[in-house]
Structures are given as C-alpha cells and as structure tokens.
N, C-alpha and C positions, 0 to 999 in steps of 0.2 A: 185647248181646254186645260184647266189646271187640275191635276189629279192629287194634289197634296192632301186633300181632306178625305181621300178614299182609304178604306181599310179592306184588305183582302184576307180571306180565311186561310190560315196556315195552322199546322200542328200535325199531330200523329194521324195516321190513317184512321184509327178508331175515333179519335176526337172529332175529326172533320166529318166523318160519316154520321156521328151522333148529332152534330149541329145541323147537317143537311136533313137528317131524319126529323129533327124538331120543326123544320119548315115543310115537312111532307115530301121531301125529295129522297128517293131511294138511290143509293150508290152501289154499283157492282164492279168489283175488280175483275179484269179480264186476264186470261193466261199470259198475255204479253206485258203485264204489270201496268196497263193503262186502265182508266176508269170510264164508265158510262153512267149516266144518271137518267132519272125518269122525268126530267123537267119538260113540261109542256107549256110553261108560262115563265114570264120574267117578273120577278118580284122587286119592288122598290121598298127597301127597308131603312128605317131611320136609325140613328145612333143608339137608341134604346132597344132595338130589336123588333120594334113594331112594324108590321107590314102596312105600308101606306097605300099601295096600289098593286094590283096584279094585272099584268098584261098578257093576253093569250098570244103565244108564239105561232106564227104562220103568215100566210100571204096577206092577211088583213091587218098586220101590225102597222101602226102609225108611228114611225120613228120620230117625226117632229113632235108628236104628243108626248112620247116617252122622254125625249130630251127636255121638253118644257117642264114636265113633272119632276125630273131629276134636278133641274136648275131651281125650281120652286122649293124643293125639299132642301137644297143646299143653301138657299137664301141668296141666290144670285140671279 
C-alpha cells in the first residue's frame, strides 16, 4: 500500500487534544505519559475534514469494506 497521501495528526498535546475533541474523541493523559482515548469507532475523513464514514469498532468490523472505502476515498 502506498502511504504517501496520508497525513498524520501531529502537534502540541493541547492542539492534538483539541482536534480529537472536534471529532468527538476524548483524550486522557495517564501518569506514565501515555494517552488513552474514547474511540469506539473508526472514522474515514477526507482532506477537507469531512467525515465520510464511521465504522463501529468490534468483532463485526468488516476490514474488506473499510479498505474498499479508503481506496474509494483515495481515488484508487
């Protein structure tokens, strides 16, 4: 898979927590300086920040469908 078009969220702790919060994801810093989050779903987001699809995380996840949607969104 070609990851050249992917963008990962980086920045200060506050800025990344603010962005996560804007998507409804709560982030908590633990005493050992690691983080946990309240994600119960996987969100496919386009380059403008629009959520294209939300997949519920769990045993019923269809990885083939997720990959298909990612490829469709990426234009491949």
